[in-house]
SEGU-735910 format. One line per 3 residues: for each residue z, y, x of N, C-alpha, C. Coordinates in pm, whole numbers, plus 50000, padded with zeros to 5 digits. Layout:
# residues N
Z,Y,X,Z,Y,X,Z,Y,X; ... .
This chain:
# residues 73
49998,49891,50072,50009,50023,50001,49973,50138,50108; 49924,50234,50043,49922,50351,50138,50028,50465,50093; 50039,50502,50161,50188,50582,50163,50155,50752,50180 .
50192,50839,50128,50146,50997,50183,50299,51045,50165; 50307,51142,50258,50429,51239,50266,50362,51374,50300; 50410,51471,50268,50365,51624,50301,50462,51671,50408 .
50442,51722,50525,50532,51804,50580,50580,51917,50492; 50743,51954,50538,50814,52043,50460,50709,52182,50473; 50680,52240,50594,50601,52342,50591,50482,52356,50520 .
50405,52228,50494,50304,52241,50417,50328,52224,50278; 50413,52166,50232,50473,52184,50067,50513,52321,50048; 50537,52401,50131,50585,52571,50132,50413,52616,50094 .
50373,52607,50194,50247,52642,50202,50149,52608,50048; 50150,52483,50018,50085,52431,49906,50152,52537,49773; 50281,52524,49775,50331,52603,49672,50286,52731,49691 .
50271,52826,49766,50274,52946,49772,50097,52961,49739; 50017,52858,49774,49868,52873,49753,49860,52857,49636; 49930,52761,49539,49927,52768,49369,49957,52882,49321 .
50075,52910,49333,50123,53057,49311,50007,53189,49284; 49959,53198,49461,49872,53297,49459,49745,53265,49358; 49689,53133,49307,49566,53135,49242,49618,53141,49107 .
49734,53086,49064,49762,53137,48937,49763,53263,48898; 49815,53349,49010,49842,53503,48954,49693,53562,48960; 49614,53479,49043,49486,53551,49022,49377,53515,48900 .
49464,53396,48828,49378,53336,48684,49468,53223,48635; 49516,53255,48516,49586,53163,48458,49500,53017,48455; 49576,52946,48516,49520,52799,48517,49475,52764,48653 .
49422,52830,48694,49366,52830,48846,49477,52735,48924; 49589,52791,48941,49681,52747,48996,49672,52542,48985; 49674,52525,48884,49688,52403,48813,49599,52344,48841 .
49453,52364,48865,49292,52364,48894,49327,52284,49057; 49385,52405,49091,49416,52387,49243,49486,52246,49281; 49590,52229,49235,49669,52138,49253,49618,51958,49218 .
49567,51980,49101,49439,51893,49047,49381,51829,49165; 49316,51925,49245,49175,51916,49335,49281,51858,49458; 49366,51918,49475,49462,51850,49601,49505,51710,49559 .
49536,51677,49488,49566,51557,49424,49458,51452,49433; 49343,51512,49397,49234,51418,49404,49201,51388,49568; 49208,51495,49621,49174,51505,49768,49252,51374,49829 .
49383,51398,49813,49464,51294,49882,49470,51146,49812; 49431,51129,49696,49394,50988,49636,49267,50943,49720; 49191,51079,49724,49043,50977,49811,49083,50957,49952 .
49132,50990,50062,49169,51002,50183,49263,50867,50149; 49339,50853,50056,49448,50715,50055,49335,50588,50003; 49271,50594,49925,49174,50528,49874,49084,50480,49976 .
49001,50590,50020,48888,50563,50126,48881,50663,50275; 48976,50595,50324,49021,50651,50459,48910,50678,50545; 48819,50589,50556,48728,50618,50636,48594,50713,50586 .
48631,50753,50469,48499,50877,50405,48530,50995,50455; 48646,50983,50545,48683,51161,50567,48661,51185,50665; 48652,51278,50720,48631,51338,50877,48775,51350,50970 .
48790,51283,51064,48915,51279,51133,48883,51388,51278; 48986,51504,51271,48968,51601,51369,49086,51620,51408; 49113,51592,51583,49247,51632,51623,49375,51549,51530 .
49341,51394,51505,49429,51361,51410,49430,51424,51295; 49410,51514,51246,49392,51539,51092,49300,51487,51056; 49321,51443,50911,49202,51414,50828,49162,51525,50733 .
48999,51551,50742,48968,51663,50644,48873,51603,50526; 48856,51676,50432,48780,51629,50334,48706,51744,50260; 48590,51700,50216,48544,51849,50121,48601,51856,49990 .
48643,51940,49978,48714,51987,49835,48649,52099,49766; 48578,52057,49644,48538,52164,49588,48403,52260,49647; 48373,52162,49730,48251,52231,49810,48295,52330,49966 .
48454,52336,49954,48504,52414,50093,48584,52297,50139; 48539,52306,50314,48625,52182,50375,48798,52265,50389; 48888,52158,50348,49026,52189,50378,49102,52055,50423 .
49199,52100,50473,49274,51955,50543,49377,51970,50440; 49349,51810,50395,49450,51752,50331,49553,51664,50386; 49590,51657,50493,49694,51566,50534,49669,51544,50691 .
49777,51479,50741,49753,51443,50870,49827,51292,50873; 49689,51179,50952,49729,51062,50970,49672,51007,51103; 49764,50943,51162,49724,50896,51306,49602,50736,51268 .
49500,50751,51364,49439,50633,51345,49409,50601,51509 .
């Protein structure tokens, strides 16, 4: 079974980004979190489908490259 954890600093940054997007447009913060969760699911389910750069897994999310977590391979 794949496991996922998020660093405390990353969790703080994720929360701040969510709040920012929600302040820009109601519902946008929730959409951002849903896309983040989709990206995490994609990485955990198909880890080889993602780009690995400096031990950081990257995945295209909504057309924009974003770092979605770290995992050593």
